[in-house]
N, C-alpha and C positions, 0 to 999 in steps of 0.2 A: 385810640378809639377802638372798641371791640365791635364785633359784628352784632351784638345784641343791643347796643345803644342806638336809639333812634337819632337820626340826623336831621337838622333843619336846613335852612338855606346856606349855600356856600360851604357845606361840610361841617358847619359848627353844630355842636350838640344841641338838641332841642330841649328847652326848659319851659315849664309853664309857670305862670304867675299864680302864686298861692295867696288867696285872700282869706282873712279870718272871718269868722261868722259874726253877724250883727248881734248886738246884745238882745234884741227882741227874740231872735231865734234861740239863743242860749236859755233865756228865761222860760220860753214856752217848752223847750225840751226838759228843763229842770222841773217844771210844773208837771209834765207827763210822768216823771219819775216819782214825785212826791204825792200826787193825787191818790193813787191806790194804796199807799203805805198804811194808813190807819185801818182800812177794811182788811188788808192782808194780815196785819197784826192781830186784829180781832178774830179772823178765821184761824190763824195759827194757835191762838189761845183756846179756841173752841175745839181744836183737835183735827183740823183739816190736814191733808197730806202736805208736808212742808216743801218737798222738792218742786212740785209743779208751780206753786205760788211764788216761791223765792226765786226760782230760775226765770220765770216770766218777769218778775219785778227787776231782776238784774239785767235782763235784756234791754230794758228801757234806759239804762245808763250808758249803753254803747255809743250812741251818737255824741254824747258829751265828751268822749275821748277824742273826737275829731274836730273840736272847736277851732283849731288853728287852720284848718283847710275847709273852706266853704263847700267845695265840690264833694268831698268825701262825707262831710256832715249831711248835706242834702241827700246823697245817695243812701246813706245809712238810715236816715229818717224815713225816706220813702219805702225802702225795702222792709225795714222793721215795722213801720206803720201798717203796711199791707199784710205782712205775715202775722203780726200780733192781732190785727182786726179779725182776720180769718180764724186764728187760734181762739180768740175770745168768743166768737160766735159759735164755732163748732164745739167748743167745750163748755157751753153755757150751762148745761145740766150739772157740770162738775164745779161750778163756782168761778169760772174764769171770765164771765161776762163783766166783772168789775174792771177789767183792763181795757174795755172797748173805748171809753172816753180818752184814755191815755194814748191809745193807738191813733185816734183821730187827732190828738194834740201833736203827735209826732209828724203826722202829715201836714198839719198847719205850720209846724216849725220849719219844715223844708222850704216853704214859700213865703215866709214872713220877713224877707229882706227888703227894706225900703230903698236900698241903693240900686237894686235891680228892677223891682216891680213896685213902683210908688203907690199906685192906687190899689192894686190887688193885695199888697202887703198890709195895708191898713185894714182892709176888710177881713183878711185872714187872721190878723191879730185880734180884731174885735170878736171874730168867731171863736178864737182860742180862749179869749176871756170868758165867753159864755160857756164853752165846754169845760172850763176849769171851775167856774163858780157854781153852775147848776148841779153837777154831780157832787161837788164838795158839800153842798147843803144837805144832800142825802147821807153823806158819809159822816156828818157831825154826830148823828145818833150813835154811830159806832164808837166815836171818841168818848161819848158820855157813858157807854157801856164799859169802857176800859177803866174809867175813874171809879165807878161804883163798886 
């Protein structure tokens, strides 16, 4: 045992139990990634600066890399949700307000685990459904603009 390894009781190395993410959380995080994609594509076709939009959209995929570890998934959802909510509000005049519903979806994904929070998880999942459907209805016009 090295000096940098934490020790538990009786000198044994400390390990933590890794729990995978619940499917509700994964689906909500995936919805947060997919929701702004049509409007982002429309803005890119219209000539908007690509780096800001694509980099922001790629940040929404980060929590999905931590699906095997619930604690890291929740931490990444909360940190990115708060950071991207602030980014979308502060950059609203530059077209980043379209990412605000997805930032809220990431915050919902962090707490949508019915194994830990039975009642609140159901309410948070229902809120996530509303956050996914209502902005999605507004983005349908963007999809129609791509087809024409």
